[in-house]
N, C-alpha and C positions, 0 to 999 in steps of 0.2 A: 591605385594605392594600395600595400598589404597591411595589416593591423601591424608587423614587425616595423615599416617604412613609419606609419604615423606612430607608433610609440617612439622612435628613437627623435623626428624631428619636435614630439610634442617636450621629450623630456630638455631640451635646450630651453623652452620658455618657464620653465619649473622658478618660481620665484624663492628666495631664503629671506626669513626674518631674523636680522643679527641681532636684536634685542633678547630673543630669545630662540634658540635653536630647535625647542621643542614645538614650535609652533609651526615649521616647517612641515611636518609632519603629520599634525593635527590640522591644520586651514584645508587640506583636500578635501578631510572627511566633512568637514562644516559645510564646504562650498559646493559638494554633491547633492546634500541636502537643499541647502537654497536654490541650487539651480533644476531643482526637484520638481521644487514648487512653483518657478518658473514656466517648465513642462505644464502644469497644471494650469497655470494663470491663460495661456495659449487653449488648453481647451474651454475656458472658462469664458473666454472671449467669443470662441466658435459657437458655442451654445447659445449664447446671447446673441451674437447677430446674424448668424446663420450661414448662408451663401454671399450674405453682402460683406463679409471678413474676407474678402480675397487675397490677404498677406498672409494666411494660415499657415500654407503649407510652407511659407520662406522662414517665417519666425519661429514655427515647430521646428525646424531642422536646425534652425539656429542655435535653438534654446537646448536640442538633443546634441549637437556639438559640444555644447557648454559642458555638458552631464559627459561625454564620454572623454572630453581632456581631463577633466578631474577623474574620472575611472582609472585613465590612463597613468595620471600622476601617482594616485597611490600606489597602482600596480608596480610602477619602478621603484617607488622610494622602499617596496618591501619585494625588491626582487624579481617580480613576477612579469611573466610576458603575457601579455594581449592574445598571442596565440595559443599560448598554453590555457587562459580563459577560458576561450571559445570552442577550444577541442573538448575541454571537463565539461562545459554547460550542455554542449550537443552530445555526449555521452549520456548527460543525467536525464536531459529532456527527451532522448528517445528511447531510453529503458522507461520512464514514466508514463508517455502517451505514444508511441507507435511501435512498441516489443510486444505486438500480439498475434503472430504469427503461431499458432497451435504445432506447427511442424518443427519450431526448433525450440519446443517444451522441454526442458532435461529428462529424462525417463532414469529413476532412480532404482527402477527394478529391475533393468536392462542384463545386470550381468550376473543376476540370480537365480537358482531353481524356482522352479512353476509355484512349488507350496510356500514360498516365501514372498509369494508376488501379491501385489493387488489386485482385485479382478478388474477386466476393464469395463464390465459392467454388471450390476446388480442391484435387485428390490430391496429396499427395506421399508420396515412398516413402524411407524410412532403410535402406540395405543394408549390412551388416558384410561385412568381407572381411579377411583377413590379409595384409601385404606386408611383406617384410623381417622377417619375424617380430613386426611390431607390428601389432594390433588397430587397423583403419581402418575410417571410415564415410563412404559417400558419400549424397548426396540429391538424388534423382530428381523434377524435376516431370513429374508425370505426363500432362499435357495434352500436352507435345511429348514426354517420354520425354527428358528433356534435363538434365543436371548442374547442379545449383544449387551454384555456388561450388567451392570443390576439397575433395578428401577430405580428414577431420578425425582428427585423434588427440586424446588426453586433454591434450597437450602436459604433462604431468608427468613426474615419475620413477617415480610408482607409478599405476598403471589404477585409476582411478576412475569413469570413464563420462561423463566430461564432455565427450567427444565427442560426445554426444548432446543438448547445451545448445541446439543452435542450435531445437529444438523451443521454446524461451523466445520466441525471435522470432516465430515464427509465432502464438505464445500473445497475444503483444503487438499483431498484427496482426488477428487474430481478436476479441479484446475492445476494443482501444483505437484500431484501423483505424492503427497507427504502427509504424512500425519503419523506420528511416534506413537498419538493415543490408540488409536485404531489397528496399527501394527500389533499392541499389546491385546487390544480387547477379542479383534481377530485372529489373533493367534499367526501372525505374519513376519514375527521380528526375523531379522536376517542372522541366523543363527548360522549360516554358512562362513560367514566372515566375523570373528568375535570383536575384532575393533569396532565395527558397523555395529554390529548387536549392542556393544558397551555405550558408544557417544553419539550413535544417530538416533537408536530406538530405546535408549534407556530411560530412567528416571528424568534425568536432567533433561533430554530432549521433549519427552512428556510434559513437564514441568512448563518447560518456554510456552509450550503450544497453548497451552490453559489459559497462560499468562498473557498470551496475545489476543484470547478471544474474550478475554474479561475486558482486558486494556481497550479493544474495539467496541466490547458492545458499551462499555459505559462512554465511549465516544455517542455512539449510535442512540443513546438516549436523549442526547442533546439537541439531537435532528430527526425525532418521529420516526426513530428505529430502521434509518433510510429509507423510508419508505416512499418516496416520492424523491431520491437522491438518483442522480446517473453518472456520480463521481464521488471520490472521496479525498478528501483535504490531503495534499501532498505530504502536510506534516505528519501527519498520521503514519502515511505510509512509510515514511522515512525511518519513524521510530521504530516500525514493525521490521524494518529491514536492519536496523540496527541490533534489536533483539535477534535476529537471527543470523547474524552473520558468522557465528561461528559453528555455523549447523550446514547440512549439504544442498538447503534451499537458498545459501546467499547468494546464489547467482539469477535467484528467479526476478524477473522485472518487474519493475513498480506497476506497470499495466496488466501484469499476470496478478499480482497480490491484488490489484483493485479490482479484478473481475473476479476473484475469487470471494472479497469481501462481499461485494454485490451481489453474488449469485447466491453464498450463502444466507443472507438477510432477507432474500427475497423469498427465500422458501423458508426460514427463519418465521416471518410474518403471517405466508401461509398456514403453516403448520398450525402457529397459537390461534389463528383463524378460523380454522377448523379443529380446533383440538384435536389434533394428530392428523394423520394419512398415510398415504404409500408414497416413497418417492423413488426416483429411477437415480442412480449413483452411475454416472458414466464417464470415466475416465478416458475411454476413447475420443469421446466427444467430447470432453471436457465442459460439463454440463451437467446441472443438478434437475430432473422434471418432475413436477407433481402431477401423482397419478389417481388422485382423489382419497377418499375412504370405501373401505370394504371392498 
């Protein structure tokens, strides 16, 4: 039986509540909550009785069937097909968990002259120093030993190491091939196409990137700066994707964003622990590599 056939059959069993037409739409929502509770009850019994609960699969199938009926009913009442739900969900979960083929990553530089492209690979160095009683940080592009941007502080009343946060931008460059902030700092804005220079490499895009970095950082603070994390909450990924929906990285997968975040924070923590060091930024291999200090 297909989802379409099931939905058509289930539609015939939808009950109407004449005392209040509104209840006809509300009851399925309440029903699905109750049935999810029944599903959890089966798990409770299984945990309690172990292998002696021989009816577990049968009872669980029955309760899941009730959940499916309510789901189908809610979809029907809102003129949504189960097949549409299934298709959209598969796209979503593939984007979030399976889309990690680096050969399919979008190259945002491919149609631009070399002078406007991010390097395939280069080394940078984070150097800590003290000035006027403040801990500061400078980042050196080792290709020509030139300073990238201005020296940074934590810009906070209490030091928290945020001065190392530029590594997030290098992580976006390595994994996503994207960073309006670094395009400005490295003088790689795509001026050969003015509309791209303005809309993708301009101030608004740079602000968006900084906002994303700060947003993820505050989430990470509640999770020990992701030191022991092998994944990122899907809700965080979704919010990031919403923030960039009007930029060229809107089609980067959730899995790609997760990789960028985890890679960046792994390096962020390494730099903080060592109070700086050298990092290989590899766009061609989609990674950041810590090379040590000096």
